[in-house]
N, C-alpha and C positions, 0 to 999 in steps of 0.2 A: 702762574702759570703764563710762560711771558706770551703774546704776541707781535707778531710782528706789529709796523701799521701798515705794512699795503695791507693789513688783513681787516675787510670793516666785512658787518655784520649788516646784513641788508634789513631796510626794515620799512612796511608802507606809512607814509606819512597823511594817506586821507580816507574819509570815512567812508569811502564804500564798503569797510567790512563788516565795519556794526552797523550799517541800515541794510545789513545783506543777511547778518547772522538771526535777526526774529524773524527773516523767511523763511531761513534753514531750519532751521528747533520747529515753526512750526507744521514746515514738510518731514521731515523727518516724524515726526508724530504723528502726522498722519497717515504718513508710510507703515510704521509697525501698530496703527489702530486696528486699518486695512488688511496685513501679512494676517493676522490671529485669524480677526470678521471673516478674511475668505479660507481662511482653513478649517474655522468654524461650521463655517458653511458645505466644504469639500468633502469632509467625515459628518454629515447630516445627509448630502445626499445619498456617499457613498453607503453611508448605511443603509438609507433607505432604497438603495437598489442592488444591493447585494442581501436585503429578505426580500425582490420581487424578483429576481432577477439570477440568483444562484451562479451571480459571475460578477468580473471589477465593472466598478464602470467603463466607459473608454475614457480615456489622456481632452476630448475633444468637450468633454460633458459640460463645461458651460457652455457651448455652441449648438451643440444638439436640443431638439428640443422632445418633450413627450408627449401624455399623454394624461400623466400622473400626475395629481394635484399635486400630490405629496414630496414628490422628485421636484416639480415645475418651479414650486415654494422657493427653494431656495438657491435655484440653477437660477433662476431671474435675479434675485438679492443677489447675484455673487458680480451676476454679471451688468447688474446696475451699479457696483462697486468699482468693478474695474478698470473704467476709465480714469473717475477719482481717485485711483490707485499711481496708473501712467503720467497721470499728471504729475503731479503730489511727488514723482522719481525724478521727472523731467528735470523741475525745478530743483532738488536737491542735487543732482547730481550737474547737473548740469548751470548751477547758479557761477554770477559773478567772482 
């Protein structure tokens, strides 16, 4: 295929993209692992909540305290993982 002389392909010549790549891969790996972990914790919480109250848990289940230790354990662990997930997401999405 013929390309005219005025057509150029832009390419980076600096090393910034090479330095950022491992950080982006690490952030993506953290996001993937924590997504699955939060999903499993949500399933555990939902099953226990449905068994106790015979209805679906509220959408804000992670932010509402309960008196039942069987419900509180997955809720607190998910709440602990959420900020790590969000930081990794910001690092991945807004990388230079």
